[in-house]
Structures are given as structure tokens and as C-alpha cells.
C-alpha positions as CSV (number, residue, x, y, z in Angstrom):
1,M,100.2,48.6,101.9
2,R,98.2,50.5,99.3
3,V,96.8,53.9,100.2
4,L,94.4,56.2,98.3
5,G,95.3,59.9,98.7
6,I,92.9,62.7,98.0
7,E,93.9,66.3,97.7
8,T,91.4,69.2,97.4
9,S,92.9,72.0,99.5
10,C,93.0,74.6,96.8
11,D,92.4,74.5,93.0
12,E,93.7,71.1,92.1
13,T,91.4,68.1,92.3
14,A,93.8,65.1,92.8
15,A,93.8,61.5,93.7
16,S,96.6,58.9,93.8
17,I,97.3,55.4,94.9
18,V,100.7,54.8,96.4
19,E,102.2,51.5,97.6
20,R,104.6,51.3,100.5
21,D,106.5,48.0,101.1
22,A,107.8,46.6,104.4
23,S,111.1,48.3,103.9
24,G,109.5,51.7,103.4
25,H,110.1,51.8,99.6
26,A,107.4,53.7,97.7
27,T,105.8,53.1,94.3
28,I,103.4,55.5,92.8
29,L,100.7,53.3,91.2
30,S,98.7,56.3,89.9
31,N,98.6,60.1,90.2
32,I,95.8,62.0,88.6
33,V,95.6,65.8,88.9
34,R,93.0,68.1,87.4
35,S,93.8,71.8,87.4
36,Q,91.1,74.4,87.7
37,L,93.1,77.2,86.0
38,E,90.4,77.7,83.3
39,E,87.6,78.1,85.9
40,H,89.5,80.8,87.8
41,A,91.3,82.5,85.0
42,P,88.6,85.2,84.4
43,Y,88.9,86.3,88.0
44,G,92.6,86.6,88.2
45,G,92.9,84.2,91.2
46,V,91.3,81.3,93.0
47,V,87.6,81.8,93.9
48,P,87.0,79.5,96.9
49,E,83.3,78.8,96.1
50,L,84.1,77.9,92.5
51,A,87.0,75.7,93.6
52,A,84.7,73.8,96.0
53,R,82.1,73.3,93.4
54,A,84.6,72.0,90.9
55,H,85.9,69.5,93.4
56,V,82.3,68.2,93.9
57,S,81.9,67.9,90.2
58,H,85.1,66.1,89.4
59,L,86.5,64.3,92.5
60,D,84.5,61.0,92.0
61,H,85.7,60.7,88.4
62,I,89.3,61.5,89.4
63,I,89.3,58.8,92.1
64,A,87.9,56.3,89.6
65,R,90.6,57.2,87.1
66,A,93.3,56.8,89.8
67,A,92.0,53.3,90.7
68,A,91.8,52.3,87.0
69,S,95.3,53.6,86.3
70,A,96.6,51.7,89.3
71,G,94.9,48.5,88.1
72,I,93.2,47.9,91.5
73,K,89.8,48.0,93.0
74,L,89.0,50.3,95.9
75,N,88.2,47.3,98.2
76,E,91.9,46.3,97.7
77,L,93.1,49.4,99.5
78,D,94.6,49.3,102.9
79,A,93.6,52.9,103.9
80,V,92.2,56.1,102.6
81,A,94.0,59.4,103.2
82,A,92.8,62.9,102.5
83,T,94.0,66.4,103.2
84,A,92.2,67.7,106.3
85,G,93.8,71.1,106.3
86,P,95.1,73.7,106.0
87,G,93.5,75.1,102.9
88,L,90.3,76.6,101.6
89,I,87.8,75.0,103.9
90,G,85.1,74.4,101.3
91,G,87.5,72.3,99.2
92,V,89.0,70.5,102.2
93,L,85.5,69.5,103.3
94,V,84.8,68.0,99.8
95,G,87.9,65.8,99.9
96,L,87.7,64.8,103.5
97,T,84.0,64.0,103.4
98,T,84.6,61.8,100.3
99,A,87.4,60.0,102.0
100,K,85.3,59.4,105.1
101,A,82.5,57.9,102.9
102,I,84.9,55.6,101.1
103,A,86.6,54.5,104.4
104,A,83.3,53.8,106.1
105,A,81.9,51.9,103.1
106,L,85.0,49.7,102.8
107,G,85.7,49.4,106.5
108,K,89.2,50.8,105.9
109,P,91.3,53.2,108.2
110,L,91.0,56.9,107.5
111,I,94.1,59.1,107.7
112,A,93.5,62.8,108.0
113,V,96.6,64.4,106.5
114,N,98.1,67.8,107.2
115,H,98.8,69.3,103.7
116,L,102.1,70.7,105.0
117,E,103.2,67.3,106.3
118,A,102.5,65.8,102.9
119,H,104.9,68.3,101.4
120,A,107.4,67.7,104.2
121,L,107.5,64.0,103.6
122,T,107.5,64.1,99.7
123,A,111.3,63.7,99.6
124,R,111.0,60.4,101.4
125,L,108.6,59.3,98.7
126,T,110.8,60.4,95.8
127,D,114.3,60.0,97.3
128,G,113.9,57.7,100.3
129,I,115.9,60.0,102.6
130,A,116.1,59.3,106.3
131,F,115.2,61.7,109.1
132,P,116.2,64.3,110.1
133,Y,116.4,67.0,107.4
134,L,115.7,70.7,106.9
135,M,112.8,71.6,104.6
136,L,112.1,74.9,102.9
137,L,108.4,75.1,101.9
138,V,107.7,77.8,99.3
139,S,104.2,77.9,97.8
140,G,101.3,80.1,97.2
141,G,100.2,79.9,100.8
142,H,103.3,79.1,102.8
143,S,107.0,80.1,103.1
144,Q,108.8,78.5,106.0
145,F,111.8,76.6,107.2
146,V,110.9,73.4,109.1
147,L,113.2,70.9,110.9
148,V,111.7,67.5,110.0
149,R,112.7,65.1,112.8
150,G,110.2,62.4,112.0
151,V,106.6,61.7,111.1
152,G,104.5,64.0,113.2
153,D,107.6,65.7,114.7
154,Y,108.3,69.1,113.2
155,Q,109.9,72.3,114.4
156,R,109.3,75.5,112.5
157,W,112.4,77.7,112.4
158,G,111.0,80.6,110.3
159,T,108.0,81.7,108.4
160,T,106.7,84.6,106.4
161,I,105.2,87.5,108.5
162,D,103.0,88.6,105.6
163,D,102.8,87.3,102.0
164,A,103.9,83.9,101.1
165,L,106.4,83.8,98.2
166,G,104.1,82.3,95.7
167,E,101.5,84.9,96.6
168,A,104.1,87.6,96.1
169,F,104.8,86.3,92.6
170,D,101.0,86.2,91.8
171,K,100.5,89.8,93.1
172,V,103.5,91.1,91.1
173,A,102.2,89.4,88.0
174,K,98.7,90.8,88.5
175,L,99.9,94.4,89.0
176,L,102.0,94.0,85.8
177,G,99.0,92.7,83.9
178,L,100.3,89.2,83.4
179,G,98.4,85.9,83.6
180,N,97.6,83.6,86.5
181,P,99.3,81.8,88.1
182,G,101.9,84.5,88.3
183,G,105.0,82.5,89.0
184,P,105.5,81.0,85.5
185,E,104.6,84.2,83.8
186,V,107.1,86.3,85.9
187,E,109.8,83.7,85.3
188,K,109.3,83.6,81.6
189,L,109.5,87.4,81.2
190,A,112.5,87.6,83.6
191,S,114.6,85.6,81.2
192,K,114.3,88.5,78.8
193,G,115.0,91.3,81.3
194,D,117.9,93.0,83.0
195,P,118.0,91.7,86.6
196,R,120.2,94.6,87.8
197,R,118.0,97.5,86.4
198,F,116.0,97.9,89.6
199,N,117.4,97.7,93.1
200,F,114.6,96.3,95.2
201,P,114.7,96.0,99.0
202,K,115.4,92.8,100.9
203,P,113.2,93.0,104.0
204,L,114.4,91.5,107.3
205,L,117.7,90.3,105.9
206,K,119.7,92.4,108.4
207,E,117.8,90.8,111.3
208,D,119.1,87.6,113.0
209,R,116.1,85.4,112.2
210,L,114.9,83.0,109.6
211,D,111.6,84.7,108.8
212,F,110.6,86.2,105.5
213,S,108.7,89.3,104.5
214,F,107.6,90.0,100.9
215,S,105.0,92.7,101.4
216,G,107.5,95.6,101.2
217,L,109.2,94.1,98.2
218,K,105.8,93.8,96.4
219,T,105.1,97.5,97.2
220,A,108.5,98.5,95.8
221,V,107.7,96.7,92.6
222,R,104.4,98.6,92.4
223,L,106.1,101.9,92.9
224,A,108.7,101.1,90.2
225,A,106.0,100.2,87.8
226,E,104.1,103.4,88.5
227,Q,107.3,105.5,88.0
228,Q,107.9,103.9,84.6
229,A,104.3,104.1,83.4
230,P,103.3,103.7,80.7
231,L,105.3,100.4,80.8
232,T,107.0,99.1,77.7
233,D,107.5,95.3,77.3
234,Q,111.2,95.8,78.2
235,D,110.2,97.6,81.4
236,V,108.0,94.7,82.4
237,A,110.7,92.2,81.6
238,D,113.3,94.2,83.6
239,I,110.9,94.5,86.6
240,C,110.3,90.8,86.5
241,A,114.0,90.0,86.3
242,S,114.9,92.3,89.1
243,F,112.1,91.0,91.3
244,Q,113.1,87.4,90.7
245,R,116.8,88.1,91.4
246,T,115.9,89.8,94.7
247,V,113.7,87.0,95.8
248,A,116.4,84.4,94.9
249,E,119.0,86.3,96.9
250,I,116.6,86.6,99.9
251,V,115.8,82.9,99.9
252,A,119.4,81.8,99.4
253,T,120.6,84.1,102.2
254,R,118.0,82.6,104.6
255,A,118.9,79.1,103.5
256,R,122.6,79.6,104.3
257,S,121.6,80.8,107.8
258,A,119.2,77.9,108.3
259,L,121.9,75.4,107.3
260,E,124.3,77.0,109.7
261,K,121.8,76.6,112.5
262,Y,121.2,73.0,111.5
263,A,124.9,72.2,111.6
264,V,125.1,73.7,115.1
265,E,122.0,72.1,116.6
266,L,122.3,68.7,115.0
267,P,126.1,68.1,114.9
268,G,127.1,65.0,113.0
269,Q,123.9,64.7,111.0
270,P,124.1,64.9,107.2
271,L,123.3,68.4,106.0
272,R,120.3,68.1,103.7
273,L,118.0,70.8,102.5
274,V,114.7,69.7,100.9
275,V,112.7,72.2,98.9
276,A,108.9,71.7,98.5
277,G,106.0,73.7,97.1
278,G,105.2,75.1,93.7
279,V,107.8,77.9,93.8
280,A,110.4,75.1,93.8
281,A,109.8,75.0,90.0
282,N,111.5,78.4,89.6
283,Q,114.9,77.8,88.1
284,A,116.5,81.0,89.3
285,I,115.5,80.3,92.9
286,G,116.6,76.6,92.5
287,A,120.0,77.7,91.2
288,A,120.5,80.1,94.1
289,L,119.6,77.5,96.6
290,R,121.9,74.9,95.0
291,E,124.8,77.4,95.2
292,A,123.9,78.1,98.9
293,A,123.8,74.3,99.6
294,D,127.0,73.6,97.8
295,N,128.8,76.4,99.8
296,A,127.5,74.9,103.0
297,G,128.5,71.4,102.1
298,A,124.9,70.4,102.1
299,T,122.8,68.1,99.7
300,L,119.9,69.9,98.0
301,I,116.9,67.8,97.2
302,I,114.1,69.1,95.0
303,P,111.5,66.4,94.2
304,P,110.1,66.3,90.6
305,I,108.1,69.4,90.0
306,P,104.7,67.5,89.6
307,L,105.3,66.3,93.1
308,C,106.2,69.7,94.5
309,T,102.9,71.2,93.5
310,D,99.7,69.9,95.0
311,N,99.0,66.3,94.2
312,G,97.4,63.2,95.6
313,A,100.6,61.1,95.8
314,M,102.1,63.2,98.5
315,V,98.9,62.8,100.5
316,A,98.8,59.1,100.0
317,W,102.4,58.8,101.0
318,A,101.9,60.8,104.2
319,G,98.9,58.5,105.0
320,A,101.1,55.4,104.4
321,E,103.9,56.8,106.6
322,R,101.4,57.4,109.4
323,L,99.6,54.1,108.9
324,A,103.0,52.2,109.1
325,L,103.3,53.7,112.6
326,G,99.9,52.5,113.6
327,A,98.1,55.9,113.3
328,A,94.5,56.3,112.1
329,D,91.8,58.9,112.6
330,P,88.1,58.7,113.7
331,L,85.4,59.3,111.1
332,D,84.4,62.5,112.9
333,V,87.8,64.1,112.5
334,A,87.3,67.8,111.6
335,A,88.5,69.7,108.6
336,K,90.8,72.7,109.5
337,A,91.3,75.9,107.5
338,R,94.4,76.5,109.6
339,W,96.7,73.7,110.9
340,P,100.3,74.7,111.6
341,L,102.9,72.0,111.0
342,D,104.4,72.3,114.4
343,S,101.1,72.3,116.4
344,A,100.5,69.9,119.3
345,D,98.0,67.8,117.3
346,M,100.6,66.8,114.7
347,G,101.7,64.0,116.9
348,L,100.7,60.3,116.3
349,T,97.8,60.5,118.8
350,H,95.4,58.1,117.3
351,G,96.2,54.4,117.5
352,A,100.0,54.9,117.7
């Protein structure tokens, strides 16, 4: 089957066509992503209204490019999938409404995809792994551990109680006067700094839970910056390095605990940790997670970075996975600003 995937949940306008064969093997026929960094750069972050308008202006062209790159016509598709949430509701509405129009015009099934499920299933697209497995999702909007049992079958083991990890990177970058998005800027400067100069706190680590908290860490970074003011370039680099080290230690410690829980609750199952989301691009965090996985005897899987960040291929694949199980959605399915991955409506309730 060939599925068109549309992603407009934040500030990337993306479309992709993915093919899934009878054995479940995936082939990405096209994957077009247009970033909106330039539109939002003057404001230091994503402006929802601007994001939605940019999606309106560019989505049709992105879809046309995806079809041309795949070498197929839209009427040769087997289904149309689009992110229906969670995300910035204006952007989600643009992508979902476009998908509805294409599906209605072509008489093809519509698959309303949960953005988090698309991330959760990406490792099956790239590595073809079987269920179950443990996922760590770390992005600008989400930080959580999820047990992935199957398509539509998820159990959240831990989440952030305040800022998401990507959001914490962005806020630290902003208070230090760095560019946006903040993650790459902090990582670049961290390579020039002393990671042991500042001893930042690690919130919640002494508690027996798998949740994250980054708000207090962000506050500690702000206080350190104020105490050192006026900041030299070396001060900024040292703060970035110390912040990144602290974050990596927090994430690795939580990953070890999550893998221990997995081994107890799913005895005999292969230990596999999948990392998804844009923060997966951070090499220090990746190295810390790899060490944690190695020590636990687990396999660490990080999909290629372009497929960890928001893209249409992951949406198309999630749609293909659901379609293979007989699922489809009505044309009046609603967009959702919030849609937890472990909610009741994640099940295959339509046409399964």
C-alpha cells in the first residue's frame, strides 16, 4: 500500500509518500520537509498564527513535490494520513483539512494520526523492529517514557511535570542570548565549555518514579548566568556544557530505571530502547543513553535524525500501520490540541 502522510503540527510543513509491502517492509518514496525557522526567527520562538499561515501557503506545493518525487499520481494512493493532534491547533487544522479534501476527492481512506504515535512507530519504519519495546520521546513539546505494545496500544510510564526537554534547551538558549532553535546552539557551545564548572540540580532523581522535571534546572541556569554577569563567551560555553551534562545524566539515570522496570514487567522480551524526537540529535545525550543501554544489556535504537524530527514519513507510516489492521477514520474526525498517547481513543476503533 502507498500512503500520503501530512505533518503540520508545529513549524514544519511536511509531506511524504511511504510504501508498505505485505510483509510489513517499508520504503520511503519521498519525504519533503519545509522548515519555518526564518519566519519565526525574529520572535525567538514559534508564533502559532504565523505557523498556520505558512502551512496554508506552502502545503499544497509540498504535497505536489512529494508526489512528483515519488513518481506517482495522487489517485494511485491507497490512503491519506495526517497529523490530527496533538499540536498547535491552527496548524493541525490546516493539514487535517487538506487530507480530508484529498481523501474525499479521491475516495480514499483517511487516517487521523496521533503525532506521538507517529514518533513511537518510526523505529518500525527505519529498523523494522517487532513489538514490544520501550520508547523515550524527547522533543520540544514532550518528554516521556512509553511502553509500546502494539499499534494503538501504549502505556505511559513517565512524563515531564513541567517543561519538556527541548523546551528547556530553547529557554536556556534564549536567556543566554543564543539563537533559535536552542538545542543545536547549546550543543555547539557546550563543546567549547567546561561541563564541571557549574553543579546544577537534578530534580526528582531521588524519587522512585520515571517522571522528569526541568523547570528548576532552568531556574538554576538563570541564577548562574545572573551571578556571572556580565557573561564572557567562556562563561556562556561553560554554562551550556554544565547544563548539557546535567541533562544527559538525568535522562540516562531515568533510562536505566525504565529498562529495569521493563525487564521485570516483560521477562523474556528483548530489551530495546527506542529514542525519538528532535532532542535525539544531541550527541551527549545519545552517548549517555548508549552507555545506559549497554550497561543494562539493552539495544539502543535512534532513527536517522531527519526522521526523529517532525516529518511526513513518520505520519505516512503510522497511517500505513493502522490501515494494515483495517483502521480508518470518518471525514468529520476532529483535530485535537491535546491527545495523550495512552488515552482511550488511541485504540483501533474505526473499521478494525
